[in-house]
N, C-alpha and C positions, 0 to 999 in steps of 0.2 A: 505493499499500500503506498503510496505518494503523501508525503505529510511536509508541513513548514512548523521549526519550534522557533520559537524567539524567546530567550532567553539571559537576564540578565545578572551579574553578579550573586545580587544582595535578593533576588526573587523568592517571597514569602507564600509560593505556592504555585500549583502548575494547572491550567486550567485547558483540560480536552475537550474542541468543537467535536460537537455531533451534527454534520449538518442535512437539511431538511431534502424533503421531494423537488429532484430535479437540481439539486445545489451543489457546490463543492468547495474543497478549498479555498478557492479564485472568488468564492462569494463577496461583493464589493460589501456586504451588509455585517456578515461576520470580523470579514476582515477592519472594518471599521470599530465594532466594538472588541476584539482584541487588540486593535493598538490602545483603547481606551484602557484595559486591563493591563495593558504594558505599562501602561504611564502609571499606571495603580502600582506598581513593582509586583506584578505578577507574569510567570511563563506562561507563555501558550503554545498548544498543539494544532493548527488544524490540517486533517487528514480527509481524504477523502473515503467515505466507507464502501466503497464499490469500486470495482475496478472500471476500466472502458466499457470493456466487453458487457459485463455486467448492468450495466447504466441502460444498455439497448432495450433490457428488459424492463418495461415500467413496473411490474409488478414485483422487482427485487426493491423498488423504494419502500412498497410497505412491509414489506420483511423483516419484520420488526426483530425477530429472533434473529436473523442472519444480522442486522445492525449492529444488535448488540452485543453479540459475540466478537465482531470487530472491533467494537469498543471496548469491552474486555481485554480483547489481543494486543489494543494497544496501551492499555492499562498497565500488563503484564510486561509489555515490551518498555514502558517508561519505566517501571521498578527494577528491570534488570539492570538500568543504564546508571554507571557509577556516581555522574553527572546531575543525575533528576533524580535516583531512589529514595532520597532523603526528605522531598517536596511532597507536601500535603496536596493530593489530586482535587480536583472541583469537576464536574462536566457542565458545560451548556450548550442545550441542544435546540436546535430550531424546526419546527414544524415536524414530520416526523424523527426526525432524530432528537425531539425532545423525549419522544416515546421508549428511544432506544438506550437514550443516559439513564431513565428511569428504568428501565427495565435491568439494565447492565448495574445501574446503584443498589437495586432491589436483590441482587445476588451477590457485589459485591462487599456488600453490609459498609462496616467502618472506613474500608478502604477510602472509601468517595465521600469526603468530606462536607461537600455541599455541591448543590444540582440547581442550573439554574435553564429555565424554560421561557423561550422566545416566541411566543403566536406559538407556542407547540400544541401539540394533540394528545396530552399525557392519555385520552380514552381510548389510545391503542393499545396500551398497557396497564388496561386497569384491574386484570387480575394481578399484576404485581406491586402496586401502589400502596396495598397495608404494609407489605414488606420492605417498604424503603426507610431507613433510618437515617439518610445524609437531610441537612435542614434546604429545604426546596423552595424556592421562588419561581412563581409562574407569573411572567408579565406578559402581559395583553392588552391589547389595543383597543380603548373603550367605543371604537366605531365596528369593531369585529365583530357583532352580536355572538355567534353562532359557537363561534371558538371562546370567545366570554361565559359562555355558556358549559362548554363542555370543561372546560379549565375548574370554572367555582364546583362543577361536577366532581371531578378528580378529584381537588383539594379534600371534597368531603370524607373522599376515600383514604385519604392519607394521616398515617397514625404518629407520621416525625413531624419536628418542626416546620411548618408550612405558612405561606404567606401569598397573595395574589396580589400583585399589583399593576393598576391601571393606565395606562398611557390614555387621558382622555383626547378623544379625537382621532385617534389614531386606528388604520385600517391593517388589514393580516401582515403587508410586508414593510411598516412604521415608516412608510414612504415621506409622510407629511415632515413639514420644517420643525427640527427638532424633537422628534418624535424617537430618531435613532440613538439621539446625543441622551437622552431618559432613559431608553434602557441600557446605555451603555453605563448611567451612574447609579441605576438598580443594581446592575451587576457586580457590579464595582466594589460598591456598597457591602454586598452580601457575602461576594468572592472574600474581602478583606476582614470580614468579621468572622469567617470560619473556617478559612484557610492559615 
């Protein structure tokens, strides 16, 4: 799998990104959030959950088991790296990547110190939500009514510390002026607290 790692000498933790449907490590939105997390003193790893060939089959984008397995494998690989192994790990998931992040976090337990979802589909990992122990922040656009409902329903299933943060007026992709900056601020605060 191909990935981009950004680490500073004094990184307080490592945030691994799980991209959503049809996205990749080159997603400008996730790269903007990653840059904000880097500025907040966190290392980031953006990697592609699917190979180029796998991306051709649209069903793979919704194969949460496969995506979660790739995320777990990346987490294991990070743990084997002497330069990264001591860093607390968090997950940042977008869209279907949020479901993969929550599924992987449920399976890895305390090894994942925090999860942040941006416009995520936690409902796709509903059967895993009660097993998540990582403090979880669900960020949703206020104008993204259906996804907001799905996130509020998912929050009721979580037993860990959690919060639903709403970016007023934002739609699913947070393309409105200032919306992604709010997402970045929410995420940086959450990860800085728990990592």
